[in-house]
C-alpha positions, 0 to 999 in steps of 0.5 A, a space after each residue: 191209739 193216741 198219736 205220738 208224732 206231729 207229722 209235717 211234709 211239703 207240697 212236693 207230696 201231691 197229695 189232696 189238701 183235704 187228706 192233709 187237713 183231715 189227717 192234721 199233716 202240717 205243710 211248708 210250701 214251694 213257690 213257682 214264678 217265671 224268670 224275673 220274679 213275682 212281678 213278671 209272668 205266671 207265679 204263684 205259692 203251690 197250695 196243692 191246687 186250692 187256689 188254682 186248678 191243675 188245668 189253669 196251671 198247665 194250660 198256662 205252661 201249654 201256652 208258653 209259660 215257663 215257671 221255675 220252683 223255689 224251696 220253702 223259706 228258712 222262716 217257713 221252716 222255722 214257723 212250722 217247726 216251732 208250731 209242731 213242737 208246740 203241740 208237745 208231740 214229737 216232730 217228723 218232717 218227711 221232706 222232698 228228694 235232695 236229688 233235685 231240691 235243696 229243700 231238705 238242706 234247708 230244713 236241716 239248717 233250721 233244725 240245727 238252729 232250733 236244737 242249738 236253742 232249744 236243746 240237742 234232745 229236742 224231738 225233731 227229726 228231718 227224713 230225706 225221702 229221696 222221692 217226690 210227687 206221686 211215690 211220695 204221696 203213696 209213702 205219706 199216705 202210708 206213714 199217716 197210717 203208721 202215725 195214727 196206729 202210734 208209731 213214735 218218731 224214732 220208729 217212724 224215722 226208721 221205717 221211712 228211711 228203709 221204705 223210701 227205697 222200696 216206693 217204685 216209680 216210673 214216670 212218662 214225659 209227653 213233651 221234652 221242652 220242659 226237660 231241656 228248660 230244666 237242663 236235663 237234655 240239650 235242645 237239639 234232643 228235645 226238638 228231635 224227640 218231639 218230632 219222633 213223638 218220644 216219650 221218655 220214661 223216668 225213674 228215681 235212683 238211689 240219691 233221689 235223682 232223676 234217671 232216664 230208664 227208658 223211652 217209648 214211641 207214642 203214649 199208647 205204647 208208654 202206657 203199656 210200658 208203665 203197666 209192664 214196669 209194674 208187672 215186673 217190680 211190684 211186690 203187693 207183701 211189702 205194704 197194703 197193695 196200692 198204685 198211685 197214679 199221677 197226672 199232669 192235666 192228662 186225658 182222663 181216658 189215659 188214666 183209666 187205660 193205665 188202670 185197665 192195663 194193670 187190673 187185666 194183669 193183676 186183678 182189682 187194685 186199689 188206686 190212689 189218684 194224684 194231680 202232679 203239682 206245680 213243684 214238679 210240673 214246672 219241670 216235667 211239663 203238661 200231660 206227664 203220667 206216673 205209676 208208683 207202687 211198693 215193690 222189690 228192691 231196695 231201689 238202686 237204679 
């Protein structure tokens, strides 16, 4: 069926660049840099680990790098939006959560200016997904299939605005220092938590903000809790069954352990594996793992 929509997303989706190129998804880029700008310390453009590997990125963080992220520039939004509109297709940008970034607001500001210039009927839509990283990868993958099946822009927007709340996720953070750096927890809590080997379990609330939903003592117990969360919340009838597992340069054995726990409980499942990119990686640090799936909802936590 002929495609009616030009899809855009950003590097917060953590999908492989090869997938986005194969399915003609346009991309806007976050960047990262240590305090002081690009002439100081560790910095780069998030290109979904095309120019730097996940291991190189997280190894720098393990060795003390402390980069923060910057959202795509207004100029890049305008360039990508204009190029997408030039195809003659309707344009939909599925954006990184406004609960943890100003990316959505920036895109809306550019959209407003373009509609003022080109006309209010210009088919340019922006959706705040209120999720990021691995669950965003899962939603974008499903959205691509729906675009290729012939959905128009209004239908896709309506679908995304509903189904963003059924994308369930739980993240296990390996080290609390990155959360402290990002202002999520005090230094004292990070220090004590790391000494006790406490692994915070994090999800997204209704507004797309990060929220701590539990803790685990040790990584093995944390993996079991990820599998238990899937067991409690998944819904295989909502969309085709899939589990999106994200990892921030984890031991591959941990990914296989989580898969085994899920398969043992539920039988064969299609797994979508993603590397946690710099957008989220700067804030959660090396070793983070996530378990994401279509679940019972809508998500209200």
